[in-house]
C-alpha positions in Angstrom: 0.0 0.0 0.0 1.1 3.5 -0.8 1.3 6.6 1.5 -1.0 9.4 0.2 1.2 12.4 0.8 1.3 14.8 -2.0 -0.8 17.8 -3.4 -3.3 18.4 -6.1 -1.8 20.3 -9.1 -3.3 23.6 -10.1 -1.4 25.9 -12.4 1.8 25.8 -10.3 3.7 25.3 -13.5 2.8 24.3 -17.1 1.8 20.5 -17.2 4.9 18.7 -18.9 2.6 16.6 -21.1 0.3 19.6 -22.3 3.2 21.9 -23.2 6.1 22.0 -25.7 5.8 19.3 -28.4 3.6 17.3 -26.2 0.8 20.0 -26.4 -2.0 19.0 -28.8 -2.5 20.2 -32.2 -5.8 20.8 -33.7 -5.4 21.1 -37.3 -5.8 18.1 -39.5 -4.8 17.5 -43.1 -5.6 15.2 -45.9 -2.7 13.7 -47.9 -0.3 16.6 -48.4 3.0 16.3 -50.6 6.1 16.9 -48.6 9.6 17.7 -49.6 12.6 15.6 -48.6 16.3 15.2 -48.8 18.3 12.0 -49.4 17.2 8.9 -51.0 14.0 7.2 -50.0 14.3 3.4 -50.1 12.3 1.9 -52.9 11.1 -0.7 -50.3 8.9 2.1 -48.8 7.0 2.4 -52.2 3.2 2.3 -51.7 3.5 1.9 -47.9 2.6 4.2 -45.0 4.1 4.9 -41.6 1.4 5.9 -39.0 1.7 6.9 -35.4 -1.1 7.1 -32.7 -1.2 9.3 -29.8 -3.6 11.3 -27.3 -4.5 14.7 -28.6 -7.2 16.2 -26.4 -9.7 18.1 -28.6 -11.1 19.9 -25.3 -8.0 21.5 -24.0 -9.2 24.9 -22.7 -8.5 24.3 -19.0 -4.7 23.8 -18.9 -4.9 23.7 -15.1 -7.0 20.6 -15.0 -5.8 17.1 -14.1 -4.1 15.6 -17.2 -2.0 12.6 -18.2 0.0 11.6 -21.1 -2.2 8.6 -21.5 -5.4 10.8 -21.8 -6.6 12.6 -24.9 -8.6 11.8 -28.1 -6.7 9.5 -30.6 -5.0 11.3 -33.5 -3.2 9.5 -36.2 -0.3 11.1 -38.0 1.0 9.4 -41.2 3.4 9.6 -44.1 2.7 7.6 -47.1 5.1 7.0 -50.0 3.2 7.4 -53.3 4.8 5.9 -56.4 5.7 8.4 -59.2 6.7 5.5 -61.5 5.9 1.7 -61.8 9.4 0.8 -60.4 9.0 3.0 -57.3 12.4 4.5 -58.0 10.8 8.0 -57.5 8.6 8.4 -54.4 6.5 11.3 -53.2 6.0 11.4 -49.5 2.7 12.7 -48.4 1.6 13.7 -44.8 -1.8 13.1 -43.4 -3.2 13.5 -39.9 -6.9 12.9 -38.6 -8.6 12.6 -35.3 -10.1 9.1 -34.7 -13.8 9.7 -34.8 -14.7 7.9 -31.6 -18.1 8.4 -29.9 -16.2 10.5 -27.3 -14.5 12.6 -29.8 -17.8 13.3 -31.9 -19.8 14.1 -28.7 -17.0 16.5 -27.6 -17.0 18.5 -30.7 -20.7 18.8 -31.0 -21.0 19.9 -27.3 -20.4 23.8 -27.5 -20.0 24.4 -23.9 -17.6 21.6 -23.0 -14.3 23.0 -21.5 -12.7 19.9 -20.1 -12.7 16.2 -21.5 -15.7 14.0 -21.0 -13.7 11.2 -19.5 -12.0 11.5 -16.1 -8.2 11.9 -16.3 -6.0 9.0 -15.6 -4.2 11.6 -13.3 -7.4 11.9 -11.2 -7.6 8.2 -10.7 -3.8 7.7 -9.8 -3.4 10.6 -7.6 -3.2 9.3 -4.0 -4.5 12.6 -2.8 -7.5 12.7 -4.9 -10.5 12.6 -2.5 -13.2 10.0 -2.6 -15.6 12.9 -3.2 -13.6 14.4 -6.2 -13.4 10.9 -7.8 -17.0 10.2 -7.4 -17.9 13.7 -8.8 -15.7 13.1 -11.8 -17.1 9.7 -12.5 -20.7 11.0 -12.0 -20.0 13.9 -14.5 -18.9 11.4 -17.0 -22.0 9.2 -16.5 -24.2 12.3 -16.8 -22.6 13.4 -20.1 -22.9 9.9 -21.4 -26.6 9.7 -20.5 -27.1 13.3 -21.8 -25.6 12.1 -25.2 -28.4 9.6 -25.7 -31.2 12.1 -25.2 -32.9 14.2 -27.9 -30.7 17.2 -28.8 -27.5 15.3 -29.0 -25.7 14.7 -32.4 -23.6 11.7 -31.2 -24.6 9.2 -28.6 -21.6 7.7 -26.5 -21.9 4.0 -26.8 -18.1 3.2 -26.4 -15.9 5.1 -24.0 -12.7 4.3 -25.8 -10.6 7.1 -27.3 -8.5 4.8 -29.3 -5.3 6.7 -28.6 -2.7 4.1 -28.0 -1.8 1.5 -30.6 -2.3 0.8 -34.2 -2.1 -2.7 -35.8 -3.2 -4.6 -39.1 -4.9 -8.0 -39.4 -7.1 -9.7 -42.0 -7.4 -6.7 -44.3 -8.1 -4.2 -41.3 -6.1 -1.4 -39.8 -7.2 -1.1 -36.2 -6.6 1.6 -33.6 -6.9 0.7 -30.0 -6.7 1.5 -26.3 -7.7 -0.7 -23.3 -11.0 1.1 -22.6 -12.9 -0.3 -25.7 -12.8 -2.4 -28.7 -10.5 -1.6 -31.7 -11.9 0.8 -34.2 -11.2 0.3 -37.9 -9.3 3.0 -39.9 -8.9 3.3 -43.8 -5.4 3.5 -45.2 -3.9 5.8 -46.5 -6.5 8.4 -45.8 -6.8 7.7 -42.1 -10.6 8.1 -42.2 -12.5 6.3 -39.4 -14.7 3.4 -40.5 -16.2 2.1 -37.4 -16.0 -0.1 -34.2 -14.7 -3.8 -34.7 -16.3 -6.3 -32.5 -14.2 -9.4 -33.4 -16.7 -10.3 -36.2 -17.3 -7.3 -38.3 -16.6 -3.6 -38.3 -19.3 -1.0 -38.6 -19.4 0.2 -42.1 -18.2 -3.0 -43.8 -20.0 -4.4 -46.7 -19.7 -8.0 -45.6 -19.0 -9.9 -42.5 -20.7 -11.8 -39.6 -23.4 -10.3 -37.6 -24.1 -10.9 -33.9 -22.5 -10.1 -30.6 -18.8 -10.0 -30.8 -16.1 -9.5 -27.9 -18.6 -8.3 -25.3 -21.1 -10.9 -25.8 -24.6 -10.3 -24.0 -25.4 -8.9 -20.8 -25.2 -5.9 -18.5 -21.3 -6.2 -18.2 -20.8 -6.9 -21.9 -19.2 -3.4 -22.6 -16.3 -4.3 -20.2 -15.5 -7.4 -22.1 -14.9 -5.4 -25.2 -11.9 -3.6 -23.5 -9.0 -4.8 -25.6 -5.2 -5.2 -25.9 -4.2 -7.0 -29.1 -1.2 -8.7 -30.7 -1.4 -9.4 -34.5 0.5 -11.8 -36.6 -0.2 -12.9 -40.2 -2.6 -15.7 -39.4 -4.2 -14.7 -36.1 -5.2 -11.8 -34.1 -4.6 -12.5 -30.4 -6.4 -10.3 -27.8 -7.1 -10.1 -24.0 -9.8 -8.1 -22.4 -9.2 -6.9 -18.9 -12.1 -6.1 -16.6 -13.0 -5.0 -13.0 -15.1 -8.1 -12.2 -14.0 -11.9 -12.0 -12.6 -13.6 -13.9 -10.9 -10.2 -14.7 -9.3 -11.3 -18.1 -10.8 -12.8 -21.1 -8.9 -13.9 -24.1 -9.7 -14.1 -27.9 -8.1 -15.5 -31.0 -9.4 -14.4 -34.4 -8.0 -16.4 -37.3 -7.6 -14.6 -40.7 -10.3 -15.0 -43.2 -8.9 -13.1 -46.0 -8.0 -14.9 -49.3 -4.8 -12.7 -49.4 -3.4 -14.3 -46.3 -1.2 -17.4 -47.0 -2.3 -20.2 -44.7 -0.4 -23.1 -43.3 -1.6 -26.4 -45.2 -3.4 -28.7 -42.7 -3.4 -26.0 -39.9 -6.7 -24.8 -38.9 -6.8 -22.2 -36.0 -9.6 -22.4 -33.6 -11.5 -19.2 -32.9 -12.0 -18.1 -29.4 -14.2 -15.1 -28.3 -13.8 -13.7 -24.7 -12.8 -16.9 -23.1 -11.9 -16.6 -19.4 -8.2 -16.9 -18.3 -7.9 -18.9 -15.2 -6.2 -18.0 -12.0 -6.5 -14.0 -11.7 -7.8 -12.7 -8.4 -8.0 -9.0 -8.8 -8.5 -6.2 -11.6 -5.2 -5.1 -12.8 -3.8 -2.2 -15.2 -2.7 -4.6 -17.8 -1.2 -2.9 -21.0 0.6 -5.8 -22.9 1.2 -9.4 -22.9 3.6 -12.0 -24.6 2.8 -14.2 -27.5 5.2 -16.9 -28.8 4.3 -19.4 -31.6 2.5 -21.7 -29.2 2.1 -19.9 -25.9 0.6 -16.8 -24.3 1.9 -15.0 -21.3 -0.4 -12.9 -19.1 1.2 -10.5 -16.6 -0.4 -10.2 -13.3 1.6 -7.4 -11.7 0.9 -5.5 -8.5 -0.5 -2.4 -10.4 -4.3 -2.5 -9.9 -6.9 -0.6 -11.8 -10.1 -1.2 -9.7 -12.9 1.3 -8.9 -13.5 -0.8 -5.6 -10.1 0.4 -4.3 -12.1 3.5 -3.2 -13.9 1.3 -0.7 -10.4 0.2 0.6 -9.2 3.9 1.0 -6.8 3.4 -1.9 -6.7 5.3 -5.4 -8.5 3.6 -8.3 -4.9 2.9 -9.7 -2.7 1.7 -7.1 0.8 0.1 -7.0 2.0 -2.2 -4.1 5.8 -2.5 -4.3 5.7 -5.0 -1.3 3.8 -7.6 -3.2 5.0 -9.9 -5.9 4.4 -10.3 -9.8 2.9 -13.3 -11.4 3.4 -14.4 -15.1 0.7 -16.8 -16.4 1.9 -19.0 -19.2 -0.5 -21.2 -21.1 -0.7 -23.0 -24.5 -2.1 -20.6 -27.1 -5.6 -22.3 -27.4 -5.9 -23.4 -23.7 -6.4 -20.3 -21.4 -7.8 -22.6 -18.7 -4.4 -24.4 -18.4 -2.3 -21.7 -16.9 1.0 -22.1 -15.1 1.9 -19.3 -12.8 5.5 -18.1 -12.1 6.0 -15.7 -9.2 8.8 -13.1 -8.7 9.4 -9.6 -7.3 7.2 -6.6 -7.9 7.7 -4.7 -11.0 5.9 -2.8 -13.7 5.8 -3.8 -17.3 4.0 -1.9 -20.0 5.6 -3.3 -23.0 6.9 -6.8 -24.1 9.5 -6.8 -26.9 9.2 -10.5 -28.0 8.4 -13.9 -26.8 9.5 -17.4 -28.4 9.6 -21.0 -27.6 12.6 -23.1 -27.1 11.7 -26.6 -28.6 13.3 -30.1 -28.5 12.4 -33.4 -30.0 11.0 -36.0 -27.6 12.9 -39.0 -28.5 10.1 -41.4 -27.1 7.5 -39.8 -29.0 9.4 -38.3 -31.9 7.4 -35.1 -31.5 8.7 -31.5 -31.0 7.9 -30.3 -27.4 8.3 -26.8 -25.8 10.8 -27.0 -23.1 11.1 -23.3 -22.4 9.0 -20.1 -23.1 11.2 -16.9 -23.4 10.1 -13.3 -23.1 11.9 -9.9 -23.4 10.2 -7.0 -21.7 10.9 -3.3 -20.7 10.9 -3.8 -16.9 10.4 -0.9 -14.6 11.2 -1.3 -10.9 8.4 0.9 -9.8 5.2 2.6 -11.0 6.7 6.1 -11.0 6.0 6.6 -14.7 2.3 6.2 -14.1 2.5 9.1 -11.7 5.0 11.4 -13.4 3.0 11.0 -16.7 0.3 12.8 -14.8 2.6 15.3 -13.1 2.0 13.7 -9.8 4.6 12.9 -7.3 5.0 9.2 -6.8 3.5 8.1 -3.4 5.8 6.8 -0.6 5.2 3.1 0.4 3.9 2.8 3.9 4.6 -0.9 4.2 8.3 -1.9 4.5 9.7 -3.4 1.4 11.9 -6.5 2.2 15.6 -5.6 1.6 15.9 -8.4 -1.0 13.1 -6.9 -3.1 14.5 -3.3 -3.1 15.7 -2.1 -6.5 17.1 1.2 -7.9 14.8 3.2 -10.1 15.3 1.9 -13.6 13.6 0.6 -16.8 15.7 -1.9 -18.8 15.5 -4.5 -21.4 14.9 -7.6 -19.4 15.0 -11.4 -20.1 12.7 -14.1 -18.6 12.8 -17.9 -19.2 9.9 -19.9 -18.1 10.6 -23.7 -18.0 7.6 -25.4 -19.7 8.6 -29.1 -19.9 6.6 -31.8 -18.1 9.7 -32.5 -16.0 10.3 -28.8 -14.8 10.3 -28.5 -11.0 7.9 -26.6 -8.8 9.2 -24.8 -5.9 7.5 -22.9 -3.0 7.8 -19.3 -4.0 8.8 -16.2 -1.8 5.2 -15.3 -1.2 4.2 -18.8 0.4 2.5 -20.1 -2.6 3.3 -23.1 -4.7 4.7 -21.7 -7.9 6.8 -22.6 -10.9 10.5 -21.6 -10.8 11.7 -19.1 -13.3 15.0 -20.3 -14.9 16.5 -16.8 -15.8 15.4 -13.2 -15.0 17.8 -10.4 -15.4 18.5 -7.3 -17.5 20.5 -7.4 -20.7 21.7 -3.9 -20.4 21.9 -1.2 -17.8 20.7 1.7 -20.0 17.0 2.9 -19.9 15.1 1.1 -22.7 11.4 1.4 -23.7 9.1 1.4 -26.7 10.6 -1.9 -28.1 10.0 -3.0 -31.6 11.6 -5.7 -33.9 11.6 -6.9 -37.5 7.9 -8.1 -38.0 9.1 -11.5 -39.6 11.0 -12.4 -36.6 8.3 -11.8 -34.1 7.5 -14.8 -31.9 10.8 -16.5 -32.7 14.3 -16.0 -31.4 15.0 -12.7 -32.9 18.6 -11.4 -33.0 17.8 -7.7 -32.7 15.4 -5.6 -30.5 15.1 -1.9 -31.3 14.0 0.7 -28.6 14.1 4.2 -27.1 16.3 5.6 -24.6 17.1 8.8 -22.8 20.7 9.9 -22.1 19.9 12.1 -19.0 17.2 10.3 -17.2 15.1 7.0 -16.8 11.6 6.6 -17.9 10.4 7.3 -14.3 10.9 11.0 -14.7 11.0 13.5 -12.0 7.9 15.7 -11.1 7.5 18.6 -13.5 9.3 17.3 -16.4 8.6 14.8 -19.2 10.7 12.0 -20.6 12.1 12.7 -24.1 13.8 10.3 -26.4 17.2 11.4 -27.6 18.6 8.0 -28.5 17.4 5.1 -30.6 19.0 1.7 -29.6 19.5 -1.5 -31.3 20.4 -4.4 -29.1 21.9 -7.9 -30.2 19.7 -9.9 -27.6 21.1 -13.2 -29.0 24.6 -12.2 -27.9 23.7 -10.8 -24.6 21.4 -13.7 -23.6 24.2 -16.2 -24.5 26.5 -14.2 -22.3 24.1 -14.1 -19.5 23.5 -17.8 -19.4 27.2 -18.2 -19.2 28.0 -15.6 -16.6 24.9 -16.2 -14.5 24.0 -12.6 -13.3 22.2 -12.4 -10.0 18.6 -13.3 -10.4 16.2 -10.4 -10.6 18.6 -7.6 -9.9 21.4 -8.8 -12.0 22.6 -7.3 -15.5 24.6 -8.7 -18.3 26.0 -5.4 -19.8 26.5 -2.9 -16.9 27.9 0.0 -19.1 26.3 3.2 -18.9 25.0 5.4 -21.9 28.4 7.3 -22.1 30.5 4.2 -22.1 28.5 2.6 -24.9 28.6 5.9 -27.1 32.5 6.0 -26.6 32.7 2.3 -27.9 34.5 1.9 -31.3 33.8 -1.8 -31.6 31.8 -2.4 -34.8 30.6 -5.7 -33.3 29.2 -4.0 -30.1 26.1 -5.8 -29.1 24.6 -2.4 -28.3 24.4 0.3 -30.9 23.0 3.8 -30.3 21.8 6.5 -32.8 22.2 9.6 -30.7 20.0 12.5 -31.7 21.6 15.8 -32.4 21.5 18.2 -29.4 18.0 19.5 -28.9 16.4 17.1 -31.2 14.0 14.3 -29.9 12.6 11.1 -31.5 9.6 9.0 -31.0 9.0 5.2 -31.1 10.6 3.8 -34.3 9.5 1.0 -36.6 11.7 -1.3 -38.6 11.2 -1.7 -42.5 13.3 -4.5 -44.1 15.4 -4.3 -47.3 14.2 -6.6 -50.1 16.5 -9.6 -50.2 18.6 -8.2 -47.4 21.6 -10.2 -46.3 20.9 -10.1 -42.6 18.2 -9.5 -40.0 19.0 -5.8 -39.4 19.4 -4.9 -43.0 16.8 -2.2 -43.3 15.7 1.0 -42.0 14.1 2.6 -38.8 11.3 5.2 -39.3 10.7 7.8 -36.5 9.2 11.2 -36.2 11.6 13.7 -34.9 11.4 17.4 -33.6 13.9 20.2 -33.1 13.1 21.9 -29.9 15.0 25.2 -30.9 11.7 25.9 -32.4 10.1 26.3 -28.9 9.5 29.9 -27.8 11.1 31.5 -24.6 8.0 30.2 -22.8 8.6 26.7 -23.7 5.7 26.3 -26.1 5.8 25.5 -29.8 5.7 28.4 -32.2 2.9 28.4 -34.9 5.4 27.5 -37.6 7.0 24.6 -35.8 7.6 21.6 -37.8 8.4 17.9 -37.5 10.4 15.5 -39.7 10.3 11.8 -40.5 13.9 10.3 -40.5 14.7 7.1 -42.3 17.7 5.8 -40.5 19.9 2.9 -41.5 19.2 0.1 -39.0 22.4 -1.8 -40.0 24.9 0.9 -39.1 22.7 3.1 -36.7 24.6 6.0 -37.8 23.2 7.4 -41.1 20.0 9.4 -41.9 19.5 8.1 -45.5 16.4 10.4 -46.0 14.6 13.3 -44.2 10.9 14.1 -44.9 10.0 17.7 -44.1 6.3 17.6 -42.7 4.0 20.6 -43.0 3.3 20.7 -39.3 4.6 19.4 -36.0 3.6 15.8 -34.7 3.2 15.8 -30.9 5.2 13.3 -29.0 2.8 10.2 -28.9 2.7 6.6 -28.3 2.8 3.6 -30.7 3.1 3.5 -34.4 3.2 1.0 -37.2 4.4 0.4 -40.9 1.8 -0.7 -43.4 2.9 -2.2 -46.5 1.7 -1.6 -50.1 0.2 -5.0 -50.2 -1.6 -4.6 -46.9 -3.0 -1.2 -48.1 -4.1 -2.6 -51.4 -5.8 -5.6 -49.9 -8.0 -3.8 -47.2 -11.5 -5.2 -46.9 -14.2 -3.1 -48.6 -16.1 -0.5 -46.5 -19.4 1.1 -47.5 -19.7 3.7 -44.9 -17.4 6.0 -43.0 -17.8 8.0 -39.9 -18.1 11.8 -40.4 -18.2 14.8 -38.3 -21.8 15.9 -37.8 -22.9 19.4 -39.0 -22.9 21.8 -36.2 -25.9 23.6 -37.8 -28.3 20.6 -37.9 -31.7 21.6 -36.7 -34.8 19.5 -36.0 -37.5 19.4 -38.8 -40.1 20.6 -36.4 -39.6 23.2 -33.7 -42.2 23.4 -31.0 -42.6 25.1 -27.6 -41.8 21.9 -25.8 -38.6 21.5 -27.9 -37.4 25.0 -27.2 -37.9 24.6 -23.4 -36.1 21.2 -23.4 -33.1 22.7 -25.5 -32.8 25.6 -23.0 -32.8 23.0 -20.1 -30.3 21.1 -22.0 -28.0 24.0 -22.4 -28.2 24.7 -18.7 -27.2 21.0 -18.0 -24.3 21.2 -20.6 -23.0 24.5 -19.0 -23.1 23.0 -15.3 -21.2 19.9 -16.6 -18.9 21.7 -19.0 
């Protein structure tokens, strides 16, 4: 449990995630040609890089509670249009669009709204938020949702997702998502919004299966729609984290498109919202691990539970004195979970997971003997608080000395034994648990927002790419935001091999203990850690890898990242109206050369996750007959009566009181 010392913020300083290049931008553009320098690789021809992120459309009250994870979803993309058939000449084009969720459409058609409809995550995580303030915030949201369903509204709020976090592609659909609702389908390359995807069909699609999807039927069906997803070519794998038992549901959607190459003789079963066994409370669960044959659910001591209020705890609460559990199960058997226990930690992103297999000489069949996972492991939940400009609470329960760790976020390796003969021990929390074979960091430098070559996902990839900061960890101090000034490539194959030979101390150990400066000074061309350091004052965002056609090695390709030069900030630390971002295309093999720079017509605020969509994926999207549009603000009822005028006057009073 955490001590509730702290204070509510109110205009003491500019919110670090509402200022500078974190500040939202409200102008949107259709595909707009951009100038560039350098040679754009032909492998980008016809494809598109798109990044998602929170961009609050209602932003008048800058002194409100706010969090980096808040905000309406906005997509920013660069497509590479062919100027000739060979793709030797490419025209980059920039496009950005709000995702037209129910919440966004309701917000822009509510003329009196000054603060976002949904409560800020900062309100929910702040240990000094009073029970009354949280209840009022939640009741305000409920009132606005109810009001949106009553006559006079132009958009009813049926889903509360703002779809501001991630972007993926599966079975002819580009899907934007966040954990508070189902994915929503987006059209490429225009980034227009098509509609919510329920696991069977997206709104606006010409064909598809009707009927209830992820949520099923019943009063709590909306919670079972809350989704985090992992896509591969053949399947979309999702979990749905809720506030009520069994707390996590699990879905697998096989591809149906004729454009997907299927494995002969292999039919993937379809699961929709199947319970995962063994969880005992609601958690703030952002990611999970997926190998070719197993899934890993992370039951960490970061709770997201409205019932915490009855226990005198914040809705979002972190308990560093308790442990973490990893539930590993065969992909199609979420009722057959093996739980592995270890020290408390926070993990928002997994980098990769893969199986170690061996042939059983008795049966002649391949069997999984280990399940491996790479994650970005934080030793505290400080990022959850600092991203809301809130001081991290002080633990009031004594943390055992063997569980204390320095503040850090590192690329971390786990190996879970999964053979029938693997031993079972009594864990440190007096429960029967499986023994984790290896658990240690690969490098001592900060590491977040991981990615890899898509074709190596779920297998033993050699390289993992990520983001780092040369002057801080990702658990930033109060009043400042973490900015990415280094892109990193890690040869995890070499470091894992070294770790197994040198046997670092379990949990707290580290294979490569060099700091950022020591790695940057290295002249070794075979150094397992290579860093692309941004020029002074420049900052990057999460990168994505695009491979070279017929490349000679796994890292033969390019990293794409939006970058921003903060010399464009004014003396007040805010962006000037003419501030611009760029898209850099970086040689991933050398991690030194920027092969091309695309000059965008506007800035792209620092955001969350992005993705690369190939020309083939864009061309093979499922047809859609209807798109979401912004309602006309001048729409009037066909007939106006005295009763209608009285109701609309009453409604305006309600809207003003809730604004």
